[in-house]
N, C-alpha and C positions, 0 to 999 in steps of 0.2 A: 451744314454749309457744304456746298459742292466743291470738291477739290479742283483746282485749276488743271487743265490738260497740259502735259509737258511734251514738247516735241524735242527729243534729245538728239544730240549729235551722234551719228552712228560710227564714224571712223575716228579713233583717238587723234586729237589735235596736238601736234608737238608745240610745246609752250615753254618760254622762258619768262619768269616773273621778276621784275625789278621793283623792289619794295623797301619800305622804311618802317619795319614793324616796331611799334604801332598796334593799337588794340583792334581796330577794324581790319587792318592788314592780317592779323592773326587768324581771324575768322575766314578771310578770303583764302589764305594759304591752306587752312584745314579743308575748306570746301574743294579746292583744287586737288589736294592730295587724295581726297576720298571720292573722286569722280572718275570713273573709268573712261569717260569721254575725253579726258585730257591726259596727255603724255608729258608730264612736267620734266623738262630736261635739265633745268638748273635754276638757281636763284641768284640774282644780283642784288646787292645790298647798298642802300644809299642813306645819306643823311635825310632829314625831313622831320618826321614826328619826334625824333630824338637824334643825338649825335651818332655818327656812323659806327663807333665802337660799341655803343649800346645796341644799335640796330643789328649789327652782326651777331652779337651775343644772343639777342632775342631770337634771331632766326635759327641759330644753332639749337637753342632750347626748344623752340617749336618743332623743329625736325626731330629732336630726341623724343619728345613727348608723343609725336605722331608716328614714331617708329619708321622714319624715312631717312635715307642717306642720299644726298644729292650734291652735285658740284656747286660750289659757292664762288661768287665773284664780288668785288667791291666796285660799284659803278661810279660813285661820286662821294667825296668827303665834304664838299662845301659848294656853294653856288659859283657860277662863272665869274661874277663881278661883285655881287652883294655880300654883305656881312652875313655870317651864319646865324640863323634863327631857328629855333625848334619849338615844338608845341608842348611845353611843360604843363600848362594849365589843362590841356586836353588829355594828354597821355601819361603825365607824371614824369618824375626824374628818370626812371628806367626806360620809359616808353611803353611799359606794360602795366600801368596803374599800380595796384597793390599785389600783383601776382609775384610769387617767389621766383627769383632768377639768380644765377650765380654771378660772381663779379665779372665785369667786362674785361676782356684782354686788350692787347694792342694790335691794331691792324697793321701788318707789315707791308712794306712797299712792294714786295714781290707778289702779293695776291693779285690774280689776274683781273683785268678790267672787263667790262661788258663786251667790248669788241672781240676780245680773245675767246670769250665763251661762245659768241656767235660764230667765230671762225671754226670752232670745233664741231659745229653741227653739220651733219651730212646731208641735210635738206633744209629748205626754208622753214622758219618757225613763226608762230605768232608771239609777238613781244607784248606783254602786259606791263605797263608802268603804273604803279600805285602811289608813287611819291613824286617829288619834283623830277623833271625830265633831264636833269643835268647830265646824268650818265649817258643817255642817248645822244645828247648834243656833243659830248666829248667824243663818243664813238664816231659820230658823223664827221667831226673835225679830223680824226686820225685816219679813219678807213671808210670814206663815204661809199665807195663801190661795194665793199664788203657788206656794209649795212643794207644797202639796197638789194643785194643778192640774197641775203639771209633773212631779212624781215619781210615776210609775206603780208603781214597785217600787224598794225600797231594799235592796241587798245589802251587808252590813257584815262585814268581817273583824274581829271583836271578841268578847271575852268567853270564858267557859268555865263549864261546869256541873260535870261530874264530873272532868274533867282538872285536874291540878295547874297552878297559874298559872306564868307564865314571868317574872314580875317580883317578886311575892311568892308565898307558898305558895298564896294564894287568887286572885290577880288576873292577868289577861292584860294585856300592856303598853298597848294602845290604850285599854282601859277604865280602867286605872290612871292614865294621863296626864291624863284629864279625865273623872272619873266624873260630875260635874255635867252635862256636855254629854250624856253617854250617857243619864242620867236624863231630861233634857229631850226628847231624841229619842224615847225609849221612851214617855214620857207623851203625846207627840203622836199616837201610834198610827198612823203612816204604815204602808203595807204593807212593814214592815221584816222582814228575815230575817237572823239572826245566824249567821255562819260562824266558829266559835270553835275553841279549841284541842282540843276533843273530837274534831274531824275533821281539822284541819290537821296535827296531829302525825303523821298516818298518811301524809302525802305527803312523801317524803324523796328528795332527790337524793344518790346515793351518792358517797362520796369518790373511788372509782375513776373515776367518770364526770367528776367535776370535774377530776381529774388529766388525763384524756384531752382535755378541752377545751383545756388549755394546750399540747397537742402538735398541735392541729388546724391545718391550713393555711388559716386563715380569721381575718381581723383581728377581726371581731366576737366570734368564739369566744374568742380570746385575751384580749380586753378583758373579757368576762364572767368568764373564768377568774380574772383579777386581782381582780375583785370577790368571786367565790365562794370563793376560797381563804382570804380573811379570814374569811368567814362559816363556812367549814368548820373553821378553827382555833378559832373560838369554840365551836362545837358539840362538838368533840373535848375541849376543856378543861372546859366547864361541864356538858355533858350526857353525856359519855362515848359520843358518837355519831359514827361514821365516816360522816358525811353531814350534809346541811342540811335542816332543815324549811322547806319552801317555802310558808309560810302563805298568801300573797296570791294565789297562782295559783288556789286553789280557787273563789272566787266567779266568776272569769272562766271557768273550766272549766265551771261549772254553767250559765252563760249560753249557752255554745257547745253543750254536750251536756246538755240537761236530764235529770235523773235521776242525774247524778253524785253529787248529795247527796240525802239523805232528810231532810225537815223535819217537825217536830212543832209544832203550835200550843201555846204555853205562856204563862203569865203570869210576868213577870220583874220583879225589882227590882234596884237597884244600891246597894251599900253606899257611903256617903259619909264614914264615919268615918275619921279618920287611923289610921295603923298598918297592920298586915298586911291587915285586911279591906278597906281602901280599894280601890274598883273591882271588888269581887267581884260577879259576876252570879249571881243565884240565883232559883229558882222560889219564888213567893210568891202565895198565893190572891188577895191584893189588888193584885197587880202589873199592869203594863201588858201588853197583848196583843202578842205577836210570834210569829214562827215561828223555830225554832232547828234548825240542822243537827245531827242526832244520829247519822247514819251516812253513810258515804262509800264510793264505788268508786274507790279510789286509782289502780287500774290505768288507768282512763279518763283521769283528769287527767294521769297520768304519760305516757301515750302522746301526748296533745295537747301537753304540754310538750316532749317529745322531737322530735316531728314538725314543730312550728311555731316554738317559741321557740328550740330548740337543734338545728337540723337537722344541724349538724356532728356531733353525738353520734348522732343517728339513723342517719346514713350509716355511722358507725363501729361501730354495733351496741352501743348503751349497755346496761348491765345493767338487768334488770327487778326 
């Protein structure tokens, strides 16, 4: 099978990642750390897949295992108006499935927020949000001009248009968690690009590859296997899929290899009503302007994932 051609970014892109790790977030972070095309300046941690204390602990553990030291911020502890809800069934109590993690600590109030991390940057950056966009909405409330000056591009793994939701029939999880925050971010009309379920559902890590990770002679591979086997069990039970949808990898892959995604300029609105419509993202003539990923080259993202985030599988000849 012919390998897909990769058109890689030539100049390292300064990036801040706002994340809620999270099993697929872990793979996205590892891909970012192992890609010279990206200059990861810091990580902001949010609630989402798990509570913020666990997400922060998970991020510290991922950094330790990856051999990286980066500034950390805490972007959001809870939604703007909604009750806190996390993805226990999808990511487990810790947020990392069955992977071994130390006990979670307490997030102290003096930990800097996302806007302070942005203020410390000496040039505009690309902001990648992999969880609910509450932290960005809060930053826009506190320092709107700063955010506009320092965020050159905003890539968000959020929303869905034609694809069925993964939380309700209509809504994707990150949008459902805090639709008010997403509405505020869209109204700000930053250079925002949404990478939603319409494209992320096409990037799947097969069950056979996850099983192979557990047999690898590599400590990191086995640790990832313990996280991914929980994620795999969820997809087998609820989606009848022998594999995992690796949503959060796609925004990172697009930064590394521009053209992995195809975007369309659209006008969007977010449903704020309670019930199944909550968090639905849809096209509306009066909506805010954004770019939405509508097509994907999954083979490009898959190759990057295998070669960089999961090299043990690449060496073993993972399935395509």
